[in-house]
N, C-alpha and C positions, 0 to 999 in steps of 0.2 A: 677021532673027528673034533675040530675046533669048533669053539661057541658061535663063531660067526659062519661056519660051513652049516652049522645045525640049522641056525636061523634061517638062512637060504633055502636049504631043502624043506623047511616048514612053510615058506612061500609057496612052494610048489603046491600044496595042498589046495584042490579047487575050490572048496567052500569054507575055508578058514575065515574064522570071525577075526582073526589074528591080523590078516591081510589088510582089510580095511582100517583097522585101527592104525597099523603101522603106516600105511600110505597117507593116511591123513597128516601123519606127522612128519614123515621123512619119507625120501626115495632113496636114501644112501645105500640101503640094503640091494635094491636093484642096481645101483650104480656100481657096487661092488662085485656083482655078477659079470659084469661086462668085461672083468679081467680074467676070467676063466678061460681055460683051453678049451673047454667043451662048447661047441657049436650051438647045441641044444640049449645049455644053460643062456648062452647069449642071446640066442633068439628069443627064448621066453622073456629074458630082461627087457630086451627092447620092445615086445608085445606089451609088457606091462607099463613100461614107461611110456609108450605110444599114446596110452589111455590118460596118464597122468601129468605129462609134460606141460600141459597149460597150466597147472598149479605149482608144478615144482620146476619150472624151468630155471630158476637161478641156481638150482643145486646142479641140475644137468649141463648147465653151462661149462661148468668145470672141466667136464670130460668130453665135451663136443669135439675137440680133435679126435679124441678115440673113436667116436661114434662115426666121424667124417671118414677116418680110415678103413672103418669096417665097411662103409657105403661104396668104397673104391676098391674094395678087395674082391676079385674075380672069384676067388675060391670059396668066399662066404655066401652061403645060400640066402642069407635075409639081406642082400643089399640094399634092396629097394626100402625094406622096413627101416633100416638103418638112416638112409637118405631122409625117409618121412619125419624121424624123429630130430635129426640134426636140423632139417628144414623150418620145424617147428620151433625149435630153440632160437635160431637165428632170426624167426619171425619176431620173436619176442624181445630179442636184442636189437631190433629194428634194422638190421643188417640184411635189407630186402634183396639186394642182388645175390647174396650167398644164399638166402632162403630160396630164392627161385630157382638158382642152379641146383640145389639139392632137390626141389619138389620136381624138377623135371625128370629126376632119377628115381622118384618114388612110384613110379608105375600105377599100379592099381590102388595104391593107397594114397594117392592124391585124386580125390573125387570132384571134378569141376561142378558137379549138381548139388553138392552140400553147399548149403546157405549159411556159412560160418563167416566170420570176420577175416580168417586165416585164408580161406579159400578166394574170398572176394578180393582181397589184397593180392594174393598170387596171379590170379587171373588177370587182374588189372594190370599188374608189373609184366605178366608174360605179354600182353596184348601190345603194351608199349613198347617193350623191347622188340616184339616180332614186327610190328609196324615200322618201328625205327629201321630195322635191319633191311625190311623190304624197301624203304623209301630211299635209303642208301645204294641198294642194290640197282635201283633204276636211274641213279644220278640225281636224287633229289634232296640229298641230305647237305650238311655244310660242306664248304669247299675243301676243310683241312680235314673231313672225317673219311676214313677208307672203309669200305663195306665189309662187313664181318661175314663169316660163313654161317650158314642158317643151321641151326641146330633142328634136326628132323622131330626131336622129342617136343619142342616147342611148337612146332607146327602141329604135330598130334593132339596138343592140348587145345590149341585154337580150332582145330577140326572138332573136337567134342564140344567146345563152346558153341560153335555153329549148330550142332545137333540139338543143344539144350535149347538154343533161342527157338529152332524150329518146333520143337516140341512143346515150349511153353508159348506159341504163337507171337514171340516178340521178334518181328520181322523187321522193325525199324533198328533194333538195336544190332541185329545180324547185318543190316546192309550199312550201318555206321562203321562196324568193324570190317567189313568186306572193302569199303572205299577207303578206310584209313590205311589198310593193309594192302591196296591196290590188288585185290583179288577179283580180278574181272569175273572168273567162273563162279565166284561165289555171289556176285552181283547179280548175274543172271539166274542161278539156282534160287536165290532168296524170291526173286520177283516171281518166277514159276511157281514155288511153294507158297505164296501168299494168297489168302483168300480175297482180299480187297485190293485188286492191281492197281486199280485208277489212282487211289489215295497212297499207294506205296510208290508209283512212278512219279507222283507229284513231289512227294517226299524227297526222293532220290534226286531229281533235278534242282531242287531247291539247296539241298545240302552238299550237291557236286560242284555248286558255285562258291562254296566258302571253305569246304573241310578238303577238297583234292587241291594239293597244291601244285602238283605236276600236270603241266598243260597236256602233255601227251595222254596221261591216263585219263583227264577230263573229257578229251576227245573220245577216247575209246569207250568210256561210259555212256557219253551222250549217242554215240552209235548204237549202244546195245539198247537203250532207251526207245531209240526210233524203231528198233526192230520189235521190241516188246509192246510198244504202243500198236503196232499195226497186227499184233496177234488179239488185241482184245475186240471183242464183238464190235463195240461202238466206239472207234478209237477217238481221243482228244485230238482234233485238227490241230487246234491252236497250240497244244504242247508239242506235237510232232513239228510244227513249222518252228517253234522255238528252238529245238534242239537242232533242226537242220540248219538255222541261221547261224549258232554257235558253231557248227561243223564247216560253216561257208558252203554249202551244197545248194547253190541257187537254182540249180536245174530241178532238183527234187521239190524243192518249194514250189516252182513253177508248174509242176505236175499236180501237186495238192491242190493249187488253186484252180487249175482248169478242171479236174475232177469234181470240186464244190460248184463252180460255174455250169457244170452241165447237170447238176442236180436240181434239187427243189428251190424255191423262193428261200426257205430259211437257210439252205446250204450255200446259196449265192450271198446272202448276207453275212454269213461267216467267212466267207472268202475277202468280202470287203474289209470286214473287222480285222482279218489277218493282216490285210494290207496295210490298214492305218496303224497296227502295231510294228509293222517292218518300217514305216517312215517314222514313226516316234523314236525308233531306236538311233535314227540318224546315222546309220551306215549306208550313206548313199551309193557308194560303189558296189555294194551288195544288192541295194534295190533296183539298180540299174542293170546288173545281171540278170535278176529275176526276170525283168521286163524283156530282156533280149531273148530268154527262152519261151516268152509267151506268143501266141499269135501275133503277127505284126501287120500293121497298115502297108499299103502300097509304098514302094520306095519313093514316089515322088510326094508322098504325105508325111514321109518321115521326119523331116525337119520344116515343121511349119514357118510360115513368113511371121515375121514380127507384128505384134498388135499394132493397129491403128496409126497412132502417131510416129511409132518407131520406125516404120518402114518408110517414111517421107523426111526423115533426119537428115543428118550429113552424109557425105559420100562415105565416110569411114563406117557407119554403120551399114550401109549397102554392102561393102566389101565385107564387113563382118559375116553379114547373112549369106554371101556367096561362098564364104569360106568356113561356114559352120560345120560342114561334114568332116573338112580336115581338123578343124578345132576338136572335134569329137574324139577323133583319132589320136590326136596328140595327148589329150587330156585323159584318155584311158577310158572316156564315155562310149558306149555302144551307140552306133548310128541305126536306127531303126531300118532293117532290110526285109525284102520279102522272103518269106520262110514257107517251104512247102508243107503246107498242113492239110490234112483231110477237110473236106467241106463242113462246115459247122452250121447249126440252124442260126436264124435271125435273132432267136432268144439270147442264144449264147453270145453271139457277137456284139449284142446290145449289152449285155452284162460285161463283156470284155472291155468294151469302151468307158464303161463306168470305173471298172478297176484300172485302167490306165489312167483316168483321172485322178486317182489316187496315187499310183506309183510314179508317174510321168509329169502330169499337168500341173500338180501342186495344189489339189484341193483342200488337202489338209493345212496347206499355208494360209490358204484362203480363210479357211474356218478360223484359224488362229488370229488371222489380222481383223477379221469380222467381230470377233469376241473382243479382243484388246481396245478396238475403237469403239464398241458400244458400251462396254463395260469400264471405260476409263474413268478412274476416280481419282486422277492426279489432282493435289492442290496446289493450282498455280500461285496462291498466296504464299505459299511457302517460298517459291522460287522468287517472288516479289521480295519477301522479308531478307532473303540470303543476300540478293542483289543490292537491296538498300543499306545492308550492314558491311558490305565490303569497302575497303579502303580504294581510292580512286586510282591510284597508280600501282597497286600490287597485282602485277600480270600474273602471277601465280594462281591466286585465288580466283581472277577471273577466268582464267583457262579452266580450272577444275570445275568452277561453276557451270560451265558449258558442258562439260562432261557429265556433271551431275544431272543437268536437265536431259541429257541424252539417255541416263540411265531411267529417269523418272517416266519419259516417255518412248521407252524402247518398245518398238514394234506396234505403237498405238497410231502412227502416221500424223499425230497432232503437234504441229510445230507452231502453234498460236504464239507462244512466249518470244521464240525468235523472231518472228515477223513483228511483232509489236514492239520489238526492242532493237531494231536494227542500227541505230546509233551506237548503243551500247555493246552490242556485238561487232561494229567496226573498229573498237579499240583493239581488237587482236591483231598481232602483227607478227609476221616470219612464220616460224613453227607454231606459234599460237593459232594463227589463221589456218594452219594446215590441219590442226585439230579440230577447230571450230567447223570448218567446212565437212570432216569427216564425220562429225557428230550428226550430220543429215542422214547419213547411212543407218545410224544406229536408230534414229526415232523411225525411219522407214523400212528397217530389216524386215526382209520377206516380200517388201512389196514389188516383186519382180517385174511384172508386167509394165509397170510405171516407172522403172528405174531410170532409163534413158531420158524420159520427159522430166522427172524430177531434178536431176542433176545437169541438164542440158546448158544451163547458164554457166556453170563452173567447169565443165570437162574442155579438155584441150580442143582447139578448133583448127589445129594444124598450122604450119609455121611456126616463128619464133614464140615461146612462150611468154606473153606479157603478165600474167599473174601466175607464176609457178607455185606458190603456196597455195592457192586455191585450187589451181588444177590438179597438184598431187593428192590434196586432200580430197578432192572429188572422186579421183581414181580409187582411194582408199575405201570411200563411202560406197563406191560401187562395189567393192569386194565385200564390204559388210552386209550389202542389201542382199547378195547372192551366196553368201558363206554356207558351204555344205548344202546347198538345195541342188538336187539333181535333176531339174526340168529341162526339158528341150531347148528351152531358151537359154540355158546357161551356156552352151556351146559358143552363142554369138558373143556373150560377153566375155567369155575367156579369149575368144579371137580379139575383140576390140582392144582387152588389156594387153595382149601380145603385142599388137600394132603400136599402141601408144608407148610401150616399153621400147619398141625398136625405134620408135621416131622422136623420143626424148632427147636424144643425141648426148650431149655432156651434163644437161641439167639434172643434177642429183636429186632435187626435191621431186621433180615429177617421176624420176626414175623409183625412188622411195614410194611415192603412193602407187605407182603402178605394179611394183614388186609385190608389196602387201597386198593390194587388191587381187593379184593374179593368184597369190598363195591362199586367200581364203576361198575364191571362186572354185579353184580347181582343188580343192582339198582331198587328199587322199587319192587321187587319180593317177599319179605316178607317171606322166606322159613323158617320153623321151625328148620332145620337141619343146616342152616348156622347160625341162631341165638344162638343154643346150641355152636357151635364152637367158635364163636366171645367172648361169655359170658365168656367161660372158660380161654380165653385168657384175659378178662378184669379182672377176678377176680383173676388172679396171681399177680396183684398189682405192676406191673412193669410199671413205669412211660410213658416210649416211647411207648411200645407195647399196654399198656391199652389205652392211647389216641388215637391210630388209631383204635383199636377195638371198641371204643365208635363212633368215625365217622362212622366207617363202619356199626355199627348197625342202626345209623340214615340213612345212605344210604340205605340200603337193607329194611329198614320198611318206606322208604320215602312216605308221604302222607297216611299212613295207619291210623294214629290218633286213635288208639284204636278202629277200626272198625272191628279188627279182635282178636281172642283170643290171637294170639301170638304179636301184638302189643300192645295190653292192659297189658300184663304180662310184655313186654319189657318196657313200660313208667314206670309201677311201680317199677321195679327192678333197673332201671337208676336212678330215683330220689333217691331210697334207698341207692343206693351205692355211689352216689354222697355226702350224708352227712355221710358215713362210712370213706372213702378213706382220705387220707392226702395229695395226691399228687394233686398239681394245675393243672397240664397238663390234669390228667384224668377227674377232674371235669370239666375243659373247654370243653374237647372232649364229654363228657357226656350232657352238658349244649346244644352244636350244635346237638348233636344226637336227644336229646328232640325236638330242634327245627325243625329239618328236618322230625321226624316223625309227626309234625302237619302241614306239608306242605298243604296248599289249604283248611284245614278244617273249616275256618272262624268261627262261632258262636261256633261250637262243641269243639273249642280248649280254649274257654273262662275259664273254670275251671282250665285247666292245667297252663294257662298263669297268672291266678290270683294266684294261688298257688306259682308259681316261682317268680312272682312280689313282694310277700311280705316276701319272704326267706331273713335271715340274711345275706347269704353268698353273696358278691357283683357278684362272677362269675356266679351264678345261676341266679341273676336277669339280668346279662348279656345275659343269655339264653333266659330269657323272652322277651327281647326285640328282638331278632332273631326269637322268637316263633310268636310274633305278625308280623313281616315282612313276615315270611315264610305263616303263616295262611291265612293272609289277602293280599297276593301278587297280585298286579295288580287290585285291588278291588277299590281303592281311597275310602275306608271305613272311615267316619268321625270319628267314636269313636276310630278306630285305630290310625288315625293321630292325635286325641286330646290327647290319652295316650301317644304316644312317644313323644310328644311335652312336656308334662308335666314333664316326666323323665327326657327329655333333659335338662331342667333349674332346677331340684329340686333334683336329686339323688347326693349323697355324694360321690360315685365313678366316677372317670374320665373315665374308661372303660365302664362303663354302660351308661354315658351319650354320649359317641361316638358311642356306638352302637346304642341309640336310635335315634339319627341323621342319622346315616347310613340307617337304615331300612326305613326312609321316602323314599328312592329311590326305594325301592322293593314295597312299597303299592303304590306308584304314577307312576310307570313306565309306563303306558299306557296313563298318561297326562303329559308327560314329561316338557311341559311348565310351569307348576305349580311349580316345585320343586325349580328353580332359585329363584323365589319371596318368597317362603315359607321359605328358608335356608338364605335368605340374611343377615337377622340381625344375624343369628346364627353364620354366615361366619365373622361377626366383633366382635365376642365376645372375652373376656379376656382370656378364657380358650382354649388353644392350641387343645386339643382333640376335643372340638367341631367344631373347624375350619377344623381339619383334616376329621371329620366325615361329615362335610358339603360338602367337596371335594369329597369323595367317594360317597354321595347320589346323587350330580350332576352327577357324571361320570356313574355311574350305570344307573341313569333314562334317561339321555339325550346322550347315548353312539351313536355315528354316525349320530345324528342329525345335528351338526354344529351350534347349538342355540347361538345366539349372547348374550341373556341374560345370558346363562350359562358361556360363555366366560368373560363375563363383571364382573361375580362374581369371577371368578377364577384368572384372571389376576392379581390384587393385593396380592393374596396368594402365587403366584409363587415368590414374593420378600419378602415374611413373615420373621419375625427374627428368627421364629423356624425352624430347618432343617426339622424335619419330615412333617410340614405343607407345606413346600416347595415340599417335595417330593410327598405328595398327590395331590397337585395343579398340578404339571406337570404330573403325571398318569391320573388324570381326564381330564385334557385337552387334553391329548392324545387320551382318548377315545371318548371325544366329537368330535373330530377333525378327527375321523376315515375315511378314504376314501373321503375326503373333497380335492378339487383341489385349487391350487393358483388363478387361474383364477375366482372361484366362492367365495372362502374367503381369501382374501390377507393375513390375518393374519397368514394362514398355514406356509408361507415361513419363516415370523419371528419366528415362534415358533420351527419349525426345527433348524434355526439357532441358537436359545436359547438352544436346547437341545446340540447341537455341542459345544458350547460354555460352558456349565456348566461339562460335560464330560469332556473336555480337561482343565479347570481351575483348577489349582493345589491348589487354595485356598477355592475351595467349600467343604463343608463337605462329610464324605462318604455317609450318608442318603440321601443327596440332589443328589448326583452322581447316587446312586442306583435308585432314582425316574426317573432321567434323562435316564437312560439306558433301564428300563422297558418301559417307554413312548416311546422310540425309537421302541422297540419290538413291541409294540401295535400299533404304526402308522403303521408298515409294515406288520401287522399281516398276515398270511396265504398267503404270496407271494403277498399282496396288495389286495387280492380278498375275505376277509371275513370281517365281522363286528360284533359287539357285539349286540344281540338283546335277549329279553326273550318272545317275542310273534311272532308266526308262521304268515305266511300271511292268513291262514284262522282264526284268531283271538284267537287261543288257547295259552295258558302260556306254553312255552317250559319248561318243568320240569328239563332236563338237565342243561338248560342255569342259571336257577335261582340258583340250587344247586352249579353250578362252581362259579358264582360271590359270594355266601354266603359264601362257604369255602375258597374261595381265600382270602376274606377279613381277613382271620384268619393268613395271612403269617406275619401279625403284631407279631404273638406269635410264629409261627413255619413255617421257610422259605421253606420247601419243599411242603407246601401246595399252593404256587404260581404256581405249574403246573395245578391247578383247573382251571384256568382262561380260557383256550383253550375249554373248555366244553360248554362255552357260545359262541364261535365263528360258525357264520352261514354263508357259502358261499352266495356270492351274485350273484346267477346264472341265467343265462336266456338260458335255454337248451330246445330245441324242439326234439321231439322223434316221429317217426311214429309208425305204428301198430307193426313194428318188433323190436322196441326198438333200431332204429339207429337213427343217426342225420342228417336229410336232409340238404345239404350244400346250397341249394337256398331258405330256409326259411328265413325270416327277417321281424323285426318290425322297427318302425318309432320313433325316439326321437325328440322332437321338442325343442331343446335346441342346442347351439353351441358345437361342439366337445371338445373345451378346457374346459368347464364347468365341464366335468366328466371324463378327461383323467387321464390316470396314471401319477404319478409324474416323472420327468426326473430323470435318474439315474446319481449318481456322477462320475464325471470324474476325474480319476488319475492324479494327478499333475505331469507333466514333466519338467525336468530341460531344461531350452531354451538355446540352443546352438547356436551361430550364425553360419549360412551356409555359407561357401565359394562359392561364385558364379563368374560369368566371371569377369576376371580383366580388367578393363578399362585402357588403354595406352594413355596418354595425348602426343599430337604431339608439342613437344617444338620446334622442328624445325620449323614447319608451323608457330609457333608464333612468332619465330625471324626473320623469313622472313617476315611476317606480319610488325613488328616494323620497319625494315629497308626500306621497301616499303614506309611506312607513313613518314618516316624521308626525302627520297628523294622526295617525293611529295610535303613536305613542303617547302623544298629549292627552288623547282621550282615555286612554288606560293608564293615566298616570305613569306612563314610562316603566312600569314594574314587570308587567306581564311580558314574556318571551314572546318573539314574533316569528312567524314563518316567512321563509323568502317567498317573495310574489314571482310569480310567473313573466316572463317578458312575453307582451302580447305584439301583436301586427304580424305583418308579412315575414319578418326575419326573427321572429320568436324562436323557432328551431335551431337557431345558430348560437352556440356558445360563445360568451363574451372570451375574446385572447387576452390575456395579461401582457403588459410590456408593450402594447402599441401605442405608436405616437400620434395616430390620427383615427379618423373615422373608417379608413379602408385598409384592407390588408389583401396582399397577394397569395393565393394558395399554391405553393411551389410543385408540389407532387399530388398526383390522383391517387386515390384509394386504390390498394393492391386488390386485384381480382381473386377470388378464391381459388387455391391450387386443386386441380382436378386429383382425384385420388388415383394412386398409382396402382395399376392392375397387375397382379403376380405375374411372371414372366413363364412362358410355356417350357416344359422340359423337352420338348422336340418340336422340330418343324419340316416344312416341306422343301425341298429344292426345285426349283424351277428349271425350264430348259431355254437358254443355256443359264450357266450359274457358276460362280467361283468355288472351288472345293480345295482348301489348303491340305498340304501334307498332313498337318496335325488334326484336320477334320476327318480324314479318310477313314480311320478305324470306327467312326461314330455313324457312317453312311451306308445305307443298304436298301435293297430293293426287294421286297418279298414276292418271290417267283409265283406264289400260290393265290396271290390276290384276285379276285373277280369282280370287284366292283366297277361301275361303269366308266370311272374316270381312269381306270387302268387299262386302257386299250392297248398300250405298247408295252413289251417286256423286252429286256435285253436278249440279244441272240446268242451271246456268250454265258453258259451255265454257271460256269465257275468264275471265282475272283469277284472283286467289288464293281459296281457299276461307275467306274470314273473314266476321266479322259474322253476321247470321242468313241460314242457307243452306236451300234448299229442296233435298231428297234425291229421286232418283229410286231406286225400289226396285228392284233387278234380280233378285230372287227372290220376285215378289208372290205366289205360290202357297205360300210358307213363313209359319208363324206369326212375329209381330214382337215382339221385347223391346224396348218403349217405355215412356217415363216422361212423366208428364202435367205440364202447364204450370199451377201453381196459384198464386194471388196470395198475398203472405204475409196471415197472420192478424192482426188488430188487437187480438186479447188480450194484455193487458199483461203475463199472467204465461206467455207463450209457450205451446209445445205442452205437451199434458198428458203427465205423466210414465208411463213404462210401468208396469203394476203389478209388483210384486215376484212371484219365483218361489213356488210353493206350498211350505209348510213344514208340519212338525209341530211343536206347542208342547209341550216338556217343563217343569214347574214346576222351577224353582232349576237348571234346565240351559241349555243352548244350543238353538237350534231347528236342527233339521237338515233340509236342503232333501230333497223327495221328487220322485220323477220326475211331470212335468206330465203325467199321463194322464187321461183322462175330463174331465169338466167342470171 
């Protein structure tokens, strides 16, 4: 027997001290045993190596092929052990794919419950590979990836991982794995196993919106959540309705609302709260579907007559009212009709009327108007300064100033500046006049009840158009006022706009305004009659009218994506006509129209996106980028991001590259912190269009966040050598800094000063000044009470906000589209309502931050000429001084002039006034009054109360709370919704119903141009030649 053989046999001794000594030095002896023919020796060697491989993996690596071969030998009894040893060796070599492959064959030697680095890494890799294969299997992988066959051993490890999570109580981890792997059975099992089901249900809903990339899987998960919610003893009706809205189940939402209305007062308040949440999501077609399934009024009351002055207007309006039911059918809106419902109580019917106020009558819009009007903090001096700094003949800056004013006063209904500067406004001509007239719709956006009265002087009056640009702008303004507002009165406006389009003849200016207005008012309704009217205008091949018609088709078919016969036909005909027409404006309108039609379609839009992406026409490829942005808006889909980045650096067209970078902002708006990091390199590109696109992407995704990372990327571009890049950087910075205070972000002050400097600098280019003026309007938007957001507080993507930003980005090619930006403005409201829809004055919440952190910015102060004020003249007593000098001389003589003398005090009336040196006369005017002592600055409180109503900015939301357990006398009201923060429109439960309430009414702003009537003066007595003296206001 050889020496080596003897050594190997010695190692077989169970408790040999030699074993430990040798293993600490080398594993060569064990490795040599692997070459033996005896399976028992090889098995023993593998057992020992399994214990020491983590220390001696470098030596074992030399024989890994041999060990791997043993693991694949069906005749070898310790195949699993060999796989375990080889797997650990590959793990140390950082060959994780091979390590996982062998770990799957290790059987019981791979213990997922072991908490070692090796096990954690292998489990992680296993889950990643498992989820990737599951995603590919359901068609959610990359387009060029073929699905792999699932390894049952991998599935076994995942199953063991689920068991481990259940045993450890880690239900959120189990849910994460189940969602990533699209294991719907495990989603349901995890919820059933969890002890705290409501918390896990909320977690699942939140994660489902960001983690699940497949739309079909997401909808299936939401259906499971609805079923699980209903099994909970006290279901969360708000969460149930959220899930049902994502699923598009309007009938089931209606059933939940009806059940709540039949319950207690608190249940009815919860129904109103859900209704407000539905309206806030701005999915008006769904809201109207919910209303359709609710008990309806009689058919004669379904379409009410127009308000006061509207029913006495022109005959065209009367025709519109008569045709309202037809318009509703054409636009896809449901006309109320009598439904066979069982007899309900008077209490239920009363509650139903209030619910209809929210869903149909636009009470939420009235609340927003009331809030924006009363809380308006617009600084009109800023507009005056901008107007004064403009060059007289620069029509571009004049036009953008009007647009900026619209941003500042959006939704406030305050048009004082326009009325006070009619001569200045009159300088606008042609399409600038069209834009200026349309800005009225931005200022009065949402003021639907008075829209016809407001625009009556500008709307077409029949016959030949005398002022086509004003008339076209007024039709556009009418659409802006009614944009995506699903009230009963909207059907009348749609009919009016249809008639205006048909009566426009060949006047492309009026056609342009009518098409844009019609698209806005009938957004996402998808009516066949509307499509026919718009298609007829499109096929006339007029550049301006055809472009607007293409946009309008996209707006009316918004989000349909081929799911209806009308939308499928529209997509086919738009692509065909885009290849036929020679007008670039029409092709661009069609490209955007197709993109809007594909909104939120995700995987279902892939075929159309692929077709457009491969087109030879760069404008259609441009549309493909926006189609990706719209289809995957807010999903953070990796494939969409990968494709946009690829096009951004590879396409030969600058416009296509600009669109690709810009659309990253739409896809990633739910995770804004990722965008600055993602586009930081693109922002340094040699291509100016890519730098401009980076600005827009950051502005769109990070709007209102005050992100420091975003500001760091944008700041260098504000000094870019290319003027339109500077324009984009200024606009994007204003979007990021919306509603941010100087106390919270000191850069706000410097940025405002930068805007003022650029506007007043005569050496700045027109493009840069245009960006600065628009940025000023955005910073002051909506009277400083709105922000830009594409997500509702309930987590829904706000359809009109996405559309507004997407079409606003086209101002680069057609400046009247700048008016689309206010569609993305969302009032930052905090409004509490009682059961009667009135605002209790003694309701308040708490903000745990200093007031200065979220205060309104100070308004500018008009500079006044400093004039010296003449005050009391001081007369110096020269006589007293002369007498003092004589007295000193006499005294000196008597004392021989040697003794020092003391100064004499000046006596007389002016003795207290010190002589002033350097005066040439006996009088001196004192030019300044003595300064009053400054009051001592009190320390700022660390928290403050938020009254009702109030502004609560997105940055402020984390600091706002309401203590549901408070029982002090001032807290008579508590939010009816127990979860979430008390933000937006809040229904309040009165805990002291027997006590009188101190409430404020919700009133719509007046359309009186002179504002509210001034208060009468106090009673007084008039005395001829004298001054009137006030007298007590007693009697009449």
